[in-house]
C-alpha positions as CSV (number, residue, x, y, z in Angstrom):
1,M,5.8,-5.6,-19.3
2,K,2.9,-6.8,-17.2
3,T,2.4,-4.3,-14.4
4,V,0.4,-4.4,-11.2
5,F,-0.2,-1.4,-8.9
6,F,0.1,-2.0,-5.2
7,D,-1.9,0.3,-2.9
8,V,-0.7,-0.3,0.7
9,D,-3.0,0.3,3.6
10,T,-4.6,3.6,2.5
11,Q,-7.3,3.3,5.1
12,N,-9.2,6.0,7.0
13,D,-7.6,5.2,10.3
14,F,-4.2,6.0,8.8
15,M,-5.0,8.6,6.2
16,L,-7.4,11.0,8.0
17,P,-6.6,13.3,10.9
18,A,-9.5,11.8,12.9
19,G,-8.1,8.3,12.3
20,A,-7.2,6.0,15.2
21,L,-3.6,5.7,14.0
22,Y,-3.3,8.8,11.9
23,V,0.0,9.2,9.9
24,P,0.6,12.9,10.0
25,G,0.4,14.3,6.4
26,A,-1.2,11.2,4.9
27,E,-4.3,13.0,3.9
28,R,-2.1,15.0,1.4
29,I,-1.5,11.8,-0.7
30,I,-5.1,10.7,-1.0
31,G,-5.5,12.6,-4.3
32,T,-2.3,11.1,-5.7
33,V,-3.4,7.6,-4.6
34,A,-6.7,8.1,-6.2
35,R,-5.0,9.4,-9.4
36,L,-2.7,6.3,-9.5
37,N,-5.6,3.9,-8.9
38,R,-7.8,5.6,-11.6
39,W,-4.9,5.7,-14.1
40,A,-4.3,2.0,-13.5
41,A,-8.0,1.2,-14.1
42,Q,-8.1,3.3,-17.3
43,H,-5.1,1.3,-18.6
44,S,-6.5,-2.1,-17.5
45,I,-3.8,-2.5,-14.9
46,P,-4.8,-4.5,-11.8
47,V,-4.6,-2.7,-8.4
48,V,-3.9,-4.8,-5.4
49,S,-5.0,-2.9,-2.3
50,T,-3.9,-4.2,1.1
51,A,-5.9,-3.4,4.2
52,D,-5.6,-4.1,7.9
53,A,-8.7,-5.9,9.2
54,H,-8.2,-6.4,12.9
55,A,-10.4,-8.1,15.5
56,A,-11.5,-5.9,18.4
57,N,-8.9,-7.6,20.7
58,D,-6.2,-8.1,18.1
59,P,-2.7,-9.0,19.5
60,E,-1.2,-6.1,17.4
61,F,-2.9,-3.7,19.8
62,K,-0.3,-4.5,22.4
63,Q,2.2,-2.6,20.1
64,W,-0.1,-0.1,18.5
65,P,-3.4,1.6,19.5
66,P,-6.5,-0.1,18.2
67,H,-7.0,0.7,14.5
68,C,-8.7,-0.6,11.4
69,V,-11.0,-2.9,13.3
70,A,-12.9,-5.0,10.7
71,G,-16.2,-3.4,9.7
72,T,-15.6,0.0,11.2
73,A,-15.4,3.3,9.3
74,G,-11.7,3.5,10.2
75,Q,-11.0,0.2,8.3
76,R,-12.5,1.5,5.1
77,K,-10.5,3.2,2.3
78,P,-11.2,6.8,1.4
79,P,-13.9,6.7,-1.2
80,E,-11.9,8.4,-3.9
81,T,-9.3,5.6,-3.8
82,I,-11.8,2.8,-4.4
83,L,-12.3,1.5,-7.9
84,G,-15.6,0.0,-9.1
85,G,-15.7,-3.3,-10.9
86,S,-13.0,-6.0,-10.8
87,G,-9.9,-3.8,-11.3
88,Q,-9.1,-3.7,-7.5
89,I,-8.2,-6.8,-5.5
90,L,-8.5,-6.4,-1.7
91,I,-6.0,-8.3,0.4
92,E,-6.9,-8.1,4.1
93,K,-4.3,-8.7,6.8
94,Q,-3.9,-8.8,10.5
95,A,-0.2,-8.1,10.6
96,Q,2.1,-5.4,9.1
97,D,3.4,-7.7,6.4
98,C,0.9,-8.2,3.6
99,F,2.6,-11.5,2.9
100,S,1.1,-12.8,6.2
101,N,-2.1,-13.3,4.2
102,P,-1.7,-16.8,2.8
103,D,-3.8,-15.9,-0.3
104,L,-1.4,-13.2,-1.5
105,P,1.2,-15.4,-3.2
106,G,-1.5,-17.1,-5.3
107,V,-3.0,-13.8,-6.3
108,L,0.4,-12.6,-7.4
109,E,1.1,-15.8,-9.3
110,R,-2.3,-15.4,-11.2
111,L,-1.5,-11.8,-12.0
112,G,1.9,-12.7,-13.3
113,A,3.4,-9.2,-12.9
114,E,6.9,-8.3,-14.1
115,R,6.6,-4.9,-12.5
116,Y,4.9,-3.6,-9.3
117,V,4.2,0.1,-8.7
118,V,4.0,0.5,-4.9
119,Y,2.5,3.4,-2.8
120,G,0.6,4.0,0.5
121,V,1.4,4.0,4.2
122,V,3.5,3.7,6.3
123,T,6.8,3.9,4.4
124,E,9.0,2.3,7.1
125,Y,6.6,-0.4,8.0
126,C,4.0,-1.8,5.6
127,V,5.3,-0.2,2.4
128,R,8.8,-1.5,3.2
129,L,7.6,-5.0,3.9
130,A,5.4,-5.1,0.8
131,A,8.2,-3.8,-1.5
132,L,10.8,-6.2,-0.1
133,G,8.3,-9.1,-0.4
134,L,7.5,-8.2,-4.0
135,L,11.2,-7.9,-4.8
136,K,11.6,-11.5,-3.7
137,T,9.2,-12.5,-6.5
138,G,11.9,-11.4,-9.0
139,A,9.7,-8.6,-10.4
140,K,10.8,-5.0,-10.8
141,V,9.5,-2.8,-7.9
142,E,9.0,0.9,-8.1
143,I,8.1,3.1,-5.1
144,V,6.1,6.2,-5.9
145,T,7.7,8.7,-3.6
146,D,5.0,11.4,-3.8
147,A,2.4,8.8,-2.8
148,I,4.0,7.4,0.4
149,V,4.2,8.8,3.9
150,G,6.3,7.7,6.9
151,L,6.0,8.3,10.6
152,D,9.7,9.1,11.1
153,A,11.7,10.8,8.3
154,G,15.0,9.0,9.2
155,A,13.3,5.6,9.4
156,A,11.5,6.2,6.1
157,A,14.7,7.2,4.4
158,R,16.5,4.1,5.7
159,A,13.5,2.0,4.5
160,L,13.8,3.5,1.0
161,A,17.6,2.9,1.0
162,E,17.0,-0.7,2.0
163,I,14.4,-1.2,-0.8
164,Q,16.9,0.4,-3.3
165,S,19.7,-1.8,-2.2
166,A,17.5,-4.8,-2.6
167,G,16.8,-3.7,-6.3
168,G,13.8,-1.4,-6.0
169,T,13.7,2.0,-7.7
170,L,12.1,5.3,-6.8
171,T,9.7,7.1,-9.1
172,T,6.9,9.7,-9.0
173,A,3.2,9.7,-9.9
174,A,3.9,12.0,-12.9
175,E,6.6,9.6,-14.2
176,V,4.2,6.6,-13.7
177,C,1.2,8.3,-15.3
178,G,3.2,9.9,-18.1
179,R,2.7,13.5,-17.0
């Protein structure tokens, strides 16, 4: 089964306590995200990494504090989550939904995945939207529960329930990586 890993918005502004829009506890999953990305690379599995890339005056900043401004340290991914070579495809976006990038459907079509393994932040926002969009492709979608973090436990649980009722499944990094 052709698999693609989907690393959602694991960027410094979300992942690190000093980040502009820090998700409490997100730094604890950096090692797991790095493990998943490295495991994928070692097994020739492509990794699609989504990333916010906002302009300094982005309209989204009416809803959220400024974050992930293109070219800043906050917009970058933690170095241990970056793969060298061509195994990682970066999809930049200016909205929560990664499918707002018009290039994403073509990338997914070229990759031809039958299964997506999804992880990152924030569970009830960008992870939810990515998973639901990927499910619409007809592929199997698995959420790595020990590699996601939400802002609100109740909203995150509701998002996971919505993903499951749409056909997604829950898994762990150990199950994905075979140990």
